VEXKOLTOR-299376 format. One record per residue (C-alpha): y, z, x; residue number from 1. Coordinates in nm, 4 decimals. Each point is the difference from the previous one (the first is absolute). Layout:
BEGIN
<y->Y z->Z x->X pos->NUM>
...
END
This chain:
BEGIN
<y->-0.1709 z->-0.3029 x->0.0241 pos->1>
<y->0.0096 z->-0.2565 x->0.2807 pos->2>
<y->0.3377 z->-0.1463 x->0.0969 pos->3>
<y->-0.1116 z->-0.3402 x->-0.1319 pos->4>
<y->-0.0628 z->0.1278 x->-0.3544 pos->5>
<y->0.3034 z->0.2244 x->0.0308 pos->6>
<y->0.2177 z->-0.3002 x->0.0902 pos->7>
<y->-0.1426 z->-0.2206 x->-0.2777 pos->8>
<y->0.0727 z->0.2757 x->-0.2519 pos->9>
<y->0.3596 z->0.0168 x->0.1211 pos->10>
<y->0.0403 z->-0.3762 x->-0.0313 pos->11>
<y->-0.1473 z->0.0021 x->-0.3503 pos->12>
<y->0.2249 z->0.2813 x->-0.1184 pos->13>
<y->0.3230 z->-0.1575 x->0.1210 pos->14>
<y->-0.0789 z->-0.3580 x->-0.1092 pos->15>
<y->0.1106 z->0.0336 x->-0.3595 pos->16>
<y->0.1114 z->-0.2893 x->-0.2260 pos->17>
<y->0.3566 z->-0.1217 x->0.0269 pos->18>
<y->0.2529 z->0.0552 x->-0.2778 pos->19>
<y->0.3626 z->-0.0954 x->-0.0483 pos->20>
<y->0.2011 z->0.1881 x->0.2590 pos->21>
<y->0.2267 z->0.2962 x->-0.0765 pos->22>
<y->0.3049 z->0.0744 x->0.2114 pos->23>
<y->-0.0887 z->0.2024 x->0.3051 pos->24>
<y->0.0863 z->0.0353 x->0.3654 pos->25>
<y->-0.2705 z->0.0275 x->0.2664 pos->26>
<y->0.0985 z->0.1020 x->0.3510 pos->27>
<y->-0.2481 z->-0.0147 x->0.2870 pos->28>
<y->-0.0249 z->0.3127 x->0.2159 pos->29>
<y->-0.1934 z->0.0902 x->0.3146 pos->30>
<y->-0.3787 z->0.0501 x->0.0157 pos->31>
<y->-0.0800 z->-0.2267 x->-0.2945 pos->32>
<y->0.1929 z->0.1972 x->-0.2582 pos->33>
<y->0.2636 z->-0.1224 x->-0.2462 pos->34>
<y->0.2822 z->0.1508 x->-0.2025 pos->35>
<y->0.0010 z->-0.1206 x->-0.3596 pos->36>
<y->0.3214 z->0.0466 x->-0.2008 pos->37>
<y->-0.0115 z->-0.0263 x->-0.3800 pos->38>
<y->0.2408 z->0.0556 x->-0.2863 pos->39>
<y->-0.0978 z->0.1615 x->-0.3284 pos->40>
<y->0.2331 z->-0.1034 x->-0.2823 pos->41>
<y->0.1925 z->0.2635 x->-0.1982 pos->42>
<y->-0.0980 z->-0.1545 x->-0.3344 pos->43>
<y->-0.3707 z->0.0509 x->0.0687 pos->44>
<y->0.0596 z->0.3592 x->0.1107 pos->45>
<y->0.2096 z->0.0853 x->-0.3086 pos->46>
<y->-0.2569 z->-0.1579 x->-0.2333 pos->47>
<y->-0.2864 z->0.2035 x->0.1468 pos->48>
<y->0.2155 z->0.3153 x->0.0234 pos->49>
<y->0.0969 z->-0.0195 x->-0.3677 pos->50>
<y->-0.3617 z->-0.0527 x->-0.1028 pos->51>
<y->-0.1210 z->0.2917 x->0.2133 pos->52>
<y->0.2712 z->0.2390 x->-0.1303 pos->53>
<y->-0.1076 z->-0.0753 x->-0.3561 pos->54>
<y->-0.3669 z->0.0552 x->0.0900 pos->55>
<y->0.0863 z->0.3393 x->0.1483 pos->56>
<y->0.2047 z->0.0902 x->-0.3074 pos->57>
<y->-0.3086 z->-0.0504 x->-0.2178 pos->58>
<y->-0.2138 z->0.2313 x->0.2160 pos->59>
<y->0.2273 z->0.2750 x->0.1311 pos->60>
<y->0.0458 z->0.3330 x->-0.1719 pos->61>
<y->0.3558 z->0.1333 x->0.0306 pos->62>
<y->0.0918 z->0.3496 x->-0.1145 pos->63>
<y->0.1796 z->-0.0142 x->-0.3378 pos->64>
<y->-0.1581 z->-0.3342 x->-0.0974 pos->65>
<y->-0.3310 z->-0.0966 x->-0.1525 pos->66>
<y->-0.2369 z->-0.1844 x->0.2411 pos->67>
<y->0.1223 z->-0.3531 x->0.0549 pos->68>
<y->0.3227 z->0.0529 x->-0.1988 pos->69>
<y->0.2431 z->0.0831 x->0.2824 pos->70>
<y->0.2879 z->-0.2514 x->0.0278 pos->71>
<y->-0.0358 z->-0.2631 x->0.2709 pos->72>
<y->0.3435 z->0.0967 x->0.1296 pos->73>
<y->-0.1217 z->0.3554 x->0.0591 pos->74>
<y->-0.3122 z->-0.1210 x->0.1826 pos->75>
<y->0.2182 z->-0.2230 x->0.2136 pos->76>
<y->0.2441 z->0.2766 x->0.0872 pos->77>
<y->-0.2811 z->0.2350 x->0.1099 pos->78>
<y->-0.2480 z->-0.2407 x->0.1616 pos->79>
<y->0.1793 z->-0.3347 x->0.0318 pos->80>
<y->0.0394 z->0.0088 x->0.3789 pos->81>
<y->-0.3682 z->0.0786 x->0.0651 pos->82>
<y->-0.1163 z->-0.2593 x->-0.2540 pos->83>
<y->0.2274 z->-0.2671 x->0.1478 pos->84>
<y->-0.1400 z->0.0738 x->0.3461 pos->85>
<y->-0.3600 z->-0.0199 x->-0.1263 pos->86>
<y->0.0627 z->-0.3275 x->-0.1851 pos->87>
<y->0.1892 z->-0.1636 x->0.2865 pos->88>
<y->-0.2624 z->0.0827 x->0.2637 pos->89>
<y->-0.2779 z->-0.1352 x->-0.2225 pos->90>
<y->0.1913 z->-0.3233 x->-0.0585 pos->91>
<y->0.0752 z->-0.0312 x->0.3714 pos->92>
<y->-0.3704 z->0.0282 x->0.0786 pos->93>
<y->-0.0932 z->-0.2577 x->-0.2653 pos->94>
<y->0.2778 z->-0.2306 x->0.1196 pos->95>
<y->-0.1391 z->0.0293 x->0.3541 pos->96>
<y->-0.3565 z->-0.0776 x->-0.1091 pos->97>
<y->0.1164 z->-0.2978 x->-0.2075 pos->98>
<y->0.1965 z->-0.1366 x->0.2952 pos->99>
<y->-0.3199 z->-0.0490 x->0.2004 pos->100>
<y->-0.0955 z->-0.2811 x->-0.2387 pos->101>
<y->0.3195 z->-0.1823 x->0.0886 pos->102>
<y->-0.0270 z->0.0026 x->0.3793 pos->103>
<y->-0.1953 z->-0.1897 x->0.2639 pos->104>
<y->-0.3325 z->0.1540 x->0.1054 pos->105>
<y->0.1377 z->0.0666 x->0.3476 pos->106>
<y->0.2670 z->0.2306 x->-0.1448 pos->107>
<y->-0.2293 z->0.2109 x->-0.2214 pos->108>
<y->-0.0927 z->0.3511 x->0.1137 pos->109>
<y->-0.3359 z->0.0736 x->0.1536 pos->110>
<y->-0.2155 z->0.1853 x->-0.2560 pos->111>
<y->-0.0076 z->0.3144 x->0.2155 pos->112>
<y->0.3741 z->-0.0034 x->0.0788 pos->113>
<y->0.1956 z->0.2108 x->-0.2510 pos->114>
<y->0.3577 z->-0.1290 x->-0.0484 pos->115>
<y->0.2505 z->0.2697 x->0.1003 pos->116>
<y->0.3178 z->0.0317 x->-0.2048 pos->117>
<y->0.3083 z->0.0032 x->0.2212 pos->118>
<y->0.3049 z->0.2264 x->-0.0386 pos->119>
<y->-0.1191 z->0.1620 x->-0.3214 pos->120>
<y->0.2727 z->0.2647 x->0.0216 pos->121>
<y->0.2748 z->-0.2625 x->-0.0244 pos->122>
<y->-0.1464 z->-0.1342 x->-0.3251 pos->123>
<y->0.0156 z->0.3349 x->-0.1788 pos->124>
<y->0.1232 z->0.0978 x->-0.2483 pos->125>
<y->-0.0650 z->-0.3156 x->-0.2003 pos->126>
<y->0.3062 z->-0.0990 x->-0.2022 pos->127>
<y->-0.0083 z->-0.1499 x->-0.3520 pos->128>
<y->0.0570 z->-0.3754 x->-0.0424 pos->129>
<y->-0.0320 z->-0.0651 x->0.3731 pos->130>
<y->-0.2233 z->-0.2452 x->0.1868 pos->131>
<y->-0.2228 z->0.1605 x->0.2630 pos->132>
<y->-0.0371 z->-0.1799 x->0.3320 pos->133>
<y->-0.2672 z->0.1538 x->0.2205 pos->134>
<y->-0.2088 z->-0.0818 x->0.3073 pos->135>
<y->-0.3554 z->0.0714 x->0.1084 pos->136>
<y->-0.1692 z->-0.0527 x->0.3363 pos->137>
<y->-0.3677 z->-0.0917 x->0.0387 pos->138>
<y->-0.2436 z->-0.1734 x->0.2377 pos->139>
<y->-0.1111 z->-0.3621 x->-0.0355 pos->140>
<y->-0.2640 z->-0.2160 x->0.1651 pos->141>
<y->0.1026 z->-0.0757 x->0.3597 pos->142>
<y->0.1342 z->-0.3446 x->0.0716 pos->143>
<y->-0.2099 z->-0.1786 x->0.2633 pos->144>
<y->0.1389 z->-0.2980 x->0.1925 pos->145>
<y->-0.2725 z->-0.1367 x->0.2239 pos->146>
<y->0.0559 z->-0.1632 x->0.3391 pos->147>
<y->-0.2266 z->-0.2877 x->0.1044 pos->148>
<y->-0.3571 z->0.1099 x->-0.0622 pos->149>
<y->-0.1901 z->-0.3173 x->0.0949 pos->150>
<y->-0.0846 z->-0.1393 x->0.3429 pos->151>
<y->0.0235 z->0.3360 x->0.1747 pos->152>
<y->-0.2051 z->0.0901 x->0.3091 pos->153>
<y->-0.1411 z->0.3475 x->-0.0470 pos->154>
<y->-0.2027 z->0.2307 x->0.2240 pos->155>
<y->-0.2390 z->0.2418 x->-0.1632 pos->156>
<y->-0.2436 z->0.2690 x->0.1228 pos->157>
<y->-0.3329 z->-0.1788 x->-0.0308 pos->158>
<y->-0.3165 z->0.1961 x->-0.0653 pos->159>
<y->-0.3004 z->-0.1164 x->0.2040 pos->160>
<y->-0.3486 z->0.1412 x->-0.0441 pos->161>
<y->-0.1674 z->0.1239 x->0.3189 pos->162>
<y->-0.3506 z->0.1277 x->0.0662 pos->163>
<y->0.1478 z->0.3499 x->0.0053 pos->164>
<y->0.1126 z->-0.0488 x->-0.3610 pos->165>
<y->-0.3503 z->-0.1102 x->-0.0992 pos->166>
<y->-0.1562 z->0.2971 x->0.1808 pos->167>
<y->0.2397 z->0.2404 x->-0.1715 pos->168>
<y->-0.0885 z->-0.1407 x->-0.3415 pos->169>
<y->-0.3713 z->0.0259 x->0.0736 pos->170>
<y->0.0516 z->0.3634 x->0.1040 pos->171>
<y->0.1856 z->0.0628 x->-0.3254 pos->172>
<y->-0.2977 z->-0.1423 x->-0.1912 pos->173>
<y->-0.2358 z->0.2283 x->0.1955 pos->174>
<y->0.2125 z->0.3033 x->-0.0829 pos->175>
<y->0.0215 z->-0.1100 x->-0.3618 pos->176>
<y->-0.3803 z->-0.0197 x->-0.0210 pos->177>
<y->-0.0603 z->0.3260 x->0.1841 pos->178>
<y->-0.2262 z->0.2645 x->-0.1546 pos->179>
<y->0.1429 z->0.3500 x->-0.0388 pos->180>
<y->-0.2640 z->0.2586 x->0.0884 pos->181>
<y->-0.0019 z->0.3793 x->0.0282 pos->182>
<y->0.0682 z->0.1404 x->0.3465 pos->183>
<y->-0.1433 z->0.3335 x->0.1126 pos->184>
<y->0.1944 z->0.0326 x->0.3243 pos->185>
<y->0.3582 z->0.0811 x->0.0898 pos->186>
<y->0.2936 z->-0.1831 x->-0.1518 pos->187>
<y->0.1334 z->-0.2831 x->0.2170 pos->188>
<y->0.2832 z->-0.2488 x->-0.0314 pos->189>
<y->-0.0856 z->-0.2629 x->-0.2658 pos->190>
<y->-0.2331 z->0.2254 x->-0.2002 pos->191>
<y->0.0455 z->0.0309 x->-0.3752 pos->192>
<y->0.0415 z->0.3623 x->-0.1070 pos->193>
<y->0.0327 z->0.1868 x->-0.3277 pos->194>
<y->0.1874 z->0.3290 x->0.0217 pos->195>
<y->0.1595 z->0.2769 x->-0.2043 pos->196>
<y->0.3366 z->0.1184 x->0.1261 pos->197>
<y->0.2881 z->0.2246 x->-0.1041 pos->198>
<y->0.3187 z->0.1170 x->0.1669 pos->199>
<y->0.0253 z->0.3789 x->0.0388 pos->200>
<y->0.3047 z->0.2093 x->-0.0822 pos->201>
<y->0.1391 z->0.2802 x->0.2211 pos->202>
<y->-0.2609 z->0.2420 x->-0.1396 pos->203>
<y->-0.2890 z->-0.2356 x->0.0722 pos->204>
<y->-0.0510 z->-0.0996 x->-0.3640 pos->205>
<y->-0.0656 z->-0.3617 x->-0.0998 pos->206>
<y->0.2960 z->-0.1800 x->-0.1588 pos->207>
<y->-0.1462 z->-0.1539 x->-0.3165 pos->208>
<y->0.2543 z->-0.2832 x->-0.0170 pos->209>
<y->-0.1078 z->-0.1254 x->0.3461 pos->210>
<y->-0.3738 z->0.0441 x->-0.0483 pos->211>
<y->-0.2395 z->-0.2976 x->-0.0001 pos->212>
<y->-0.3766 z->-0.0124 x->-0.0472 pos->213>
<y->-0.2458 z->-0.2759 x->0.0963 pos->214>
<y->0.2694 z->-0.1985 x->0.1804 pos->215>
<y->-0.1495 z->-0.2956 x->0.1926 pos->216>
<y->0.1600 z->-0.1905 x->0.2869 pos->217>
<y->-0.0845 z->-0.1778 x->0.3255 pos->218>
<y->0.0688 z->0.2091 x->0.3101 pos->219>
<y->0.2732 z->-0.1654 x->0.2064 pos->220>
<y->0.1659 z->-0.1705 x->-0.2982 pos->221>
<y->0.2449 z->0.2893 x->-0.0615 pos->222>
<y->-0.0517 z->-0.0611 x->-0.3735 pos->223>
<y->0.0176 z->0.3723 x->-0.0735 pos->224>
<y->0.3120 z->0.1993 x->-0.0730 pos->225>
<y->-0.0236 z->0.2597 x->0.2791 pos->226>
<y->-0.1071 z->-0.2498 x->0.2736 pos->227>
<y->-0.3200 z->0.1917 x->0.0735 pos->228>
<y->-0.1855 z->-0.2848 x->0.1757 pos->229>
<y->-0.0020 z->0.1396 x->0.3558 pos->230>
<y->-0.0405 z->0.3596 x->-0.1156 pos->231>
<y->-0.3381 z->-0.0547 x->-0.1698 pos->232>
<y->-0.1603 z->-0.2052 x->0.2808 pos->233>
<y->-0.3030 z->0.1940 x->0.1267 pos->234>
<y->-0.0554 z->0.1856 x->-0.3275 pos->235>
<y->-0.3184 z->-0.0496 x->-0.2051 pos->236>
<y->-0.1012 z->-0.0033 x->-0.3644 pos->237>
<y->0.0239 z->0.3549 x->-0.1361 pos->238>
<y->0.2569 z->0.1137 x->0.2567 pos->239>
<y->0.3116 z->0.1836 x->-0.1146 pos->240>
<y->0.3158 z->0.0646 x->0.1943 pos->241>
<y->0.3619 z->0.1061 x->-0.0360 pos->242>
<y->0.2030 z->-0.2613 x->0.1874 pos->243>
<y->0.3503 z->0.0851 x->0.1204 pos->244>
<y->0.2352 z->-0.2969 x->0.0464 pos->245>
<y->0.3610 z->-0.0425 x->0.1033 pos->246>
<y->0.1641 z->-0.3256 x->-0.1058 pos->247>
<y->0.2454 z->-0.1654 x->0.2369 pos->248>
<y->0.2355 z->-0.2933 x->-0.0495 pos->249>
<y->-0.2775 z->-0.2494 x->0.0807 pos->250>
<y->-0.2440 z->0.1461 x->-0.2543 pos->251>
<y->0.0947 z->-0.2348 x->-0.2818 pos->252>
<y->0.0417 z->0.2936 x->-0.2379 pos->253>
<y->0.2801 z->0.0464 x->-0.2498 pos->254>
<y->0.3061 z->0.2089 x->0.0740 pos->255>
<y->-0.1563 z->0.3022 x->-0.1757 pos->256>
<y->-0.2558 z->0.0256 x->0.2836 pos->257>
<y->0.1913 z->-0.1083 x->0.3114 pos->258>
<y->0.0041 z->0.2835 x->0.2530 pos->259>
<y->-0.2128 z->0.2133 x->-0.2295 pos->260>
<y->-0.3297 z->0.1731 x->0.0935 pos->261>
<y->-0.2578 z->0.0198 x->-0.2798 pos->262>
<y->-0.3565 z->0.1194 x->-0.0380 pos->263>
<y->-0.2518 z->-0.2127 x->-0.1877 pos->264>
<y->-0.3376 z->0.1211 x->-0.1202 pos->265>
<y->-0.2540 z->-0.2820 x->0.0560 pos->266>
<y->-0.3658 z->-0.0282 x->-0.1068 pos->267>
<y->-0.2154 z->-0.2986 x->0.1051 pos->268>
<y->-0.2060 z->-0.1207 x->-0.2986 pos->269>
<y->-0.1476 z->-0.3317 x->0.1219 pos->270>
<y->-0.0055 z->-0.2042 x->0.3218 pos->271>
<y->-0.0996 z->-0.3655 x->-0.0063 pos->272>
<y->0.0058 z->-0.2875 x->0.2454 pos->273>
<y->0.0094 z->-0.3757 x->-0.0302 pos->274>
<y->-0.3066 z->-0.1886 x->0.1201 pos->275>
<y->0.1252 z->-0.3472 x->0.0911 pos->276>
<y->-0.2560 z->-0.2845 x->-0.0244 pos->277>
<y->-0.0948 z->-0.2076 x->0.3040 pos->278>
<y->0.1455 z->-0.3495 x->0.0236 pos->279>
<y->-0.3167 z->-0.2010 x->-0.0561 pos->280>
<y->-0.1398 z->-0.2641 x->-0.2354 pos->281>
<y->-0.1018 z->0.2659 x->-0.2555 pos->282>
<y->0.3572 z->0.1235 x->-0.0146 pos->283>
<y->0.1311 z->-0.3567 x->-0.0407 pos->284>
<y->-0.2314 z->-0.0496 x->-0.3011 pos->285>
<y->0.1131 z->0.3333 x->-0.1466 pos->286>
<y->0.3600 z->-0.1227 x->0.0092 pos->287>
<y->-0.0894 z->-0.3210 x->-0.1849 pos->288>
<y->-0.3324 z->-0.1587 x->-0.0915 pos->289>
<y->0.1059 z->-0.3413 x->0.1284 pos->290>
<y->0.0486 z->0.1379 x->0.3527 pos->291>
<y->-0.3355 z->-0.0244 x->0.1788 pos->292>
<y->0.1144 z->0.0846 x->0.3515 pos->293>
<y->0.2776 z->0.1826 x->0.1823 pos->294>
<y->0.1426 z->-0.3422 x->0.0926 pos->295>
<y->0.0274 z->-0.0902 x->-0.3695 pos->296>
<y->0.1916 z->0.3213 x->-0.0599 pos->297>
<y->0.2276 z->-0.0561 x->0.3002 pos->298>
<y->0.0745 z->-0.3631 x->-0.0932 pos->299>
<y->0.0753 z->0.0863 x->-0.3638 pos->300>
<y->0.2181 z->0.2920 x->0.1038 pos->301>
<y->0.1995 z->-0.2195 x->0.2359 pos->302>
<y->0.0495 z->-0.2607 x->-0.2757 pos->303>
<y->0.1236 z->0.2660 x->-0.2436 pos->304>
<y->0.2438 z->0.1359 x->0.2577 pos->305>
<y->0.1268 z->-0.3509 x->0.0805 pos->306>
<y->0.0569 z->-0.0735 x->-0.3697 pos->307>
<y->0.1920 z->0.3265 x->-0.0345 pos->308>
<y->0.1998 z->-0.0834 x->0.3147 pos->309>
<y->0.0921 z->-0.3377 x->-0.1483 pos->310>
<y->0.1466 z->0.1725 x->-0.3057 pos->311>
<y->0.1743 z->0.2501 x->0.2262 pos->312>
<y->0.1498 z->-0.2804 x->0.2098 pos->313>
<y->0.1225 z->-0.1750 x->-0.3130 pos->314>
<y->0.1758 z->0.3188 x->-0.1074 pos->315>
<y->0.1416 z->0.0438 x->0.3523 pos->316>
<y->0.1394 z->-0.3542 x->-0.0045 pos->317>
<y->0.1650 z->0.0563 x->-0.3372 pos->318>
<y->0.1434 z->0.3301 x->0.1172 pos->319>
<y->0.1365 z->-0.1634 x->0.3175 pos->320>
<y->0.1666 z->-0.2938 x->-0.1774 pos->321>
<y->0.1542 z->0.2264 x->-0.2645 pos->322>
<y->0.1354 z->0.2284 x->0.2749 pos->323>
<y->0.1502 z->-0.3023 x->0.1742 pos->324>
<y->0.1709 z->-0.1046 x->-0.3235 pos->325>
<y->0.1186 z->0.3553 x->-0.0630 pos->326>
<y->0.1689 z->0.0116 x->0.3407 pos->327>
<y->0.2365 z->-0.2710 x->-0.1265 pos->328>
<y->0.0323 z->0.1299 x->-0.3566 pos->329>
<y->0.2172 z->0.2768 x->-0.1413 pos->330>
<y->-0.1539 z->0.1652 x->-0.3061 pos->331>
<y->0.1813 z->0.2934 x->-0.1554 pos->332>
<y->-0.2855 z->0.1845 x->-0.1675 pos->333>
<y->0.1393 z->0.2546 x->-0.2484 pos->334>
<y->-0.1004 z->0.3622 x->0.0430 pos->335>
<y->-0.1446 z->0.0154 x->-0.3530 pos->336>
<y->-0.2466 z->-0.2773 x->0.0866 pos->337>
<y->-0.1296 z->0.1881 x->0.3035 pos->338>
<y->-0.0164 z->0.3334 x->-0.1841 pos->339>
<y->-0.1878 z->-0.1524 x->-0.2939 pos->340>
<y->-0.2628 z->-0.1505 x->0.2290 pos->341>
<y->-0.0330 z->0.3251 x->0.1942 pos->342>
<y->-0.0508 z->0.1933 x->-0.3225 pos->343>
<y->-0.2689 z->-0.2483 x->-0.1034 pos->344>
<y->-0.1702 z->0.0519 x->0.3388 pos->345>
<y->0.0190 z->0.3785 x->-0.0469 pos->346>
<y->-0.1651 z->-0.0163 x->-0.3427 pos->347>
<y->-0.2779 z->-0.2195 x->0.1429 pos->348>
<y->-0.0456 z->0.2522 x->0.2819 pos->349>
<y->-0.0430 z->0.2841 x->-0.2509 pos->350>
<y->-0.2495 z->-0.1996 x->-0.2074 pos->351>
<y->-0.2206 z->-0.0533 x->0.3062 pos->352>
<y->-0.0382 z->0.3773 x->0.0306 pos->353>
<y->-0.1084 z->0.0387 x->-0.3619 pos->354>
<y->0.2230 z->0.3093 x->-0.0235 pos->355>
<y->0.3255 z->0.0956 x->-0.1671 pos->356>
<y->0.3260 z->-0.0532 x->0.1865 pos->357>
<y->0.0398 z->0.3776 x->0.0286 pos->358>
<y->-0.3426 z->0.0343 x->0.1659 pos->359>
<y->0.0711 z->-0.2814 x->0.2470 pos->360>
<y->0.3363 z->0.1526 x->0.0914 pos->361>
<y->-0.1675 z->0.3361 x->0.0600 pos->362>
<y->-0.2502 z->-0.1544 x->0.2438 pos->363>
<y->0.2760 z->-0.1937 x->0.1770 pos->364>
<y->0.2126 z->0.3141 x->0.0231 pos->365>
<y->-0.2818 z->0.1920 x->0.1682 pos->366>
<y->-0.0035 z->-0.2698 x->0.2687 pos->367>
<y->0.3769 z->-0.0040 x->0.0423 pos->368>
<y->0.0495 z->-0.3129 x->-0.2097 pos->369>
<y->0.1958 z->-0.0797 x->-0.3164 pos->370>
<y->0.0754 z->-0.2846 x->-0.2378 pos->371>
<y->0.3258 z->-0.0575 x->0.1886 pos->372>
<y->-0.1912 z->-0.0350 x->0.3301 pos->373>
<y->-0.2406 z->-0.2445 x->-0.1667 pos->374>
<y->0.2818 z->-0.2162 x->-0.1366 pos->375>
<y->0.2079 z->0.0114 x->0.3182 pos->376>
<y->-0.2982 z->-0.1034 x->0.2140 pos->377>
<y->-0.0376 z->-0.3141 x->-0.2113 pos->378>
<y->0.3628 z->-0.0844 x->-0.0719 pos->379>
<y->0.0627 z->-0.2374 x->0.2930 pos->380>
<y->-0.3279 z->-0.1912 x->-0.0492 pos->381>
<y->0.0590 z->-0.0188 x->-0.3757 pos->382>
<y->0.3442 z->-0.1524 x->0.0569 pos->383>
<y->-0.1442 z->-0.2623 x->0.2355 pos->384>
<y->-0.2869 z->-0.0768 x->-0.2393 pos->385>
<y->0.2444 z->-0.0531 x->-0.2855 pos->386>
<y->0.2081 z->-0.2349 x->0.2154 pos->387>
<y->-0.3115 z->-0.1939 x->0.1004 pos->388>
<y->-0.1074 z->-0.0360 x->-0.3622 pos->389>
<y->0.3498 z->-0.1156 x->-0.0972 pos->390>
<y->-0.0137 z->-0.2680 x->0.2714 pos->391>
<y->-0.3264 z->-0.1403 x->-0.1368 pos->392>
<y->0.1305 z->0.0284 x->-0.3568 pos->393>
<y->0.3043 z->-0.2060 x->0.0959 pos->394>
<y->-0.2195 z->-0.2660 x->0.1627 pos->395>
<y->-0.1995 z->-0.0062 x->-0.3231 pos->396>
<y->0.3182 z->-0.0470 x->-0.2052 pos->397>
<y->0.1349 z->-0.2769 x->0.2235 pos->398>
<y->-0.3261 z->-0.1958 x->0.0099 pos->399>
<y->-0.0267 z->0.0066 x->-0.3822 pos->400>
<y->-0.3789 z->0.0069 x->-0.0150 pos->401>
<y->-0.1966 z->-0.1004 x->-0.3087 pos->402>
<y->-0.3263 z->0.1672 x->-0.1040 pos->403>
<y->-0.2790 z->-0.2146 x->-0.1439 pos->404>
<y->-0.2361 z->0.1166 x->-0.2742 pos->405>
<y->-0.2823 z->0.0055 x->0.2554 pos->406>
<y->0.1991 z->0.2136 x->0.2438 pos->407>
<y->0.0968 z->0.2399 x->-0.2782 pos->408>
<y->-0.3596 z->0.0335 x->-0.1221 pos->409>
<y->-0.1234 z->0.0643 x->0.3552 pos->410>
<y->0.2658 z->0.2631 x->0.0633 pos->411>
<y->-0.0758 z->0.1800 x->-0.3259 pos->412>
<y->-0.3609 z->0.0377 x->0.1180 pos->413>
<y->0.1292 z->0.2154 x->0.2865 pos->414>
<y->0.1358 z->0.2550 x->-0.2474 pos->415>
<y->-0.3503 z->0.1276 x->-0.0719 pos->416>
<y->0.0259 z->-0.0531 x->-0.3734 pos->417>
<y->-0.1231 z->-0.2705 x->-0.2327 pos->418>
<y->0.3470 z->-0.1230 x->-0.0921 pos->419>
<y->0.0200 z->-0.2975 x->-0.2344 pos->420>
<y->0.2784 z->-0.1479 x->-0.2105 pos->421>
<y->-0.1347 z->0.2068 x->-0.2888 pos->422>
<y->0.0398 z->0.3278 x->0.1910 pos->423>
<y->0.2786 z->0.2240 x->-0.1390 pos->424>
<y->0.1505 z->0.0449 x->0.3492 pos->425>
<y->-0.0312 z->-0.3668 x->0.0993 pos->426>
<y->0.3728 z->-0.0827 x->0.0058 pos->427>
<y->0.0963 z->0.2980 x->0.2167 pos->428>
<y->-0.2924 z->-0.0564 x->0.2388 pos->429>
<y->0.0840 z->-0.3689 x->0.0162 pos->430>
<y->0.3483 z->0.0817 x->0.1314 pos->431>
<y->-0.1433 z->0.2202 x->0.2744 pos->432>
<y->-0.2692 z->-0.2554 x->0.0899 pos->433>
<y->0.2420 z->-0.2943 x->0.0175 pos->434>
<y->0.2368 z->0.1975 x->0.2190 pos->435>
<y->-0.2858 z->0.1031 x->0.2299 pos->436>
<y->-0.1096 z->-0.3641 x->0.0378 pos->437>
<y->0.3545 z->-0.1063 x->0.0864 pos->438>
<y->0.0342 z->0.2883 x->0.2444 pos->439>
<y->-0.3223 z->-0.1041 x->0.1783 pos->440>
<y->0.1269 z->-0.3583 x->0.0188 pos->441>
<y->0.3204 z->0.1265 x->0.1623 pos->442>
<y->-0.2007 z->0.1948 x->0.2579 pos->443>
<y->-0.2152 z->-0.3043 x->0.0768 pos->444>
<y->0.3122 z->-0.2151 x->0.0233 pos->445>
<y->0.1381 z->0.2225 x->0.2784 pos->446>
<y->-0.3333 z->-0.0124 x->0.1849 pos->447>
<y->-0.0406 z->-0.3780 x->-0.0343 pos->448>
<y->0.3576 z->-0.0980 x->0.0865 pos->449>
<y->0.0442 z->0.2007 x->0.3189 pos->450>
<y->-0.1696 z->-0.0015 x->0.3415 pos->451>
<y->-0.1791 z->0.3140 x->0.1180 pos->452>
<y->-0.0983 z->0.1007 x->0.3510 pos->453>
<y->-0.2131 z->0.3002 x->0.0917 pos->454>
<y->0.2089 z->0.2484 x->0.1984 pos->455>
<y->-0.1267 z->0.1015 x->0.3427 pos->456>
<y->-0.1813 z->0.3365 x->-0.0028 pos->457>
<y->0.2194 z->0.2902 x->0.1098 pos->458>
<y->-0.2052 z->0.0496 x->0.3167 pos->459>
<y->0.0704 z->-0.3600 x->0.1067 pos->460>
<y->0.3719 z->0.0352 x->-0.0794 pos->461>
<y->0.0234 z->0.3170 x->0.2094 pos->462>
<y->-0.1833 z->-0.1739 x->0.2869 pos->463>
<y->0.2502 z->-0.2907 x->-0.0117 pos->464>
<y->0.2914 z->0.2440 x->0.0117 pos->465>
<y->-0.1507 z->0.1694 x->0.3083 pos->466>
END
């Protein structure tokens, strides 16, 4: 789930209707968390306790009594303490949930922040005919107080398209349209090979768990587990060899292989090579019928790159102005918010593999990685991204944008579904679409109400310093 949809969901879940307020005390804590103190009345507890004791009396079988005929006093003497504890905790939880209806949206817990009961030991044992005052701590949406965000002068890293960029894109198109043909000679860097391989044990037998057949990769890419690229250069189709390798710290292998010497049985099944087309008018027409000459292809390619650069520069400007605002803004993002987004990113990462989480973790482990490494490598960027989104969200809230029917209809088209007012999911999709429109207006507002200047290239800056 993207942070945008994630954030909208949070806002929807905490924006519940208002009801008449109950008595409560809300104390603000650090890092966008609060301590909520509530009181559960003794009368309510005793009413529910009495009802529950009687229910148990009807169901329990006590030695010396027929089922359901044991005196309530006997049930209470044997199980009263445990039943009172069960009843009181249930009522405390319901009292907590009900209290959310009576508080401002800003004080309600984030949906992924579980309220933690404080000082539980001091509450026990629960005494009859006694009010229970208890506290829970949970995370809330961060409060964002914006500095001035209009009339700023902002530098940004501008993207300019050069002839080198155009040439690189043309080369990419040539490679993309290359023909793969069988090669009869020796394997060279860049060739596409299909091999069988298996690691050998101490007795020279193949280890079945590490055996692969018909494995295809491009030589030089290192997209093979044992990093065999350099070892098979010079071999030909039909060749077989036992390759001995020792893996050092710079090998990129997992900890299981560092400093270890292994033998791998390798058989070359196929060798192929890319035949890259010449850059001529025929190639230009192969790329697109409307291109008649190489010049047509070059001009169109440059235009596409310039359009992409324009979008990239727009994003760079937005990133620069948000960073400038963030430098003057303190946002205490709660840990639960960061962890929830990281977990969402992790699940998306797994889905891209098309494997189970266990299978992905096994592959990562073989390369010295782990879920913890994955999350830690993204934690700092995730925190900054959340802060940036919160800045734009606050601009959106302050500007109080309206969404017209035309804007809503246009935005709904972007969702890739034929959504109409008759659609069963129309109301939920409408909320997302309206929020997306407002968010885009906030982004455009920041771009239109500030002045942007392309930053000098790093080479020029270094020259000035010299």
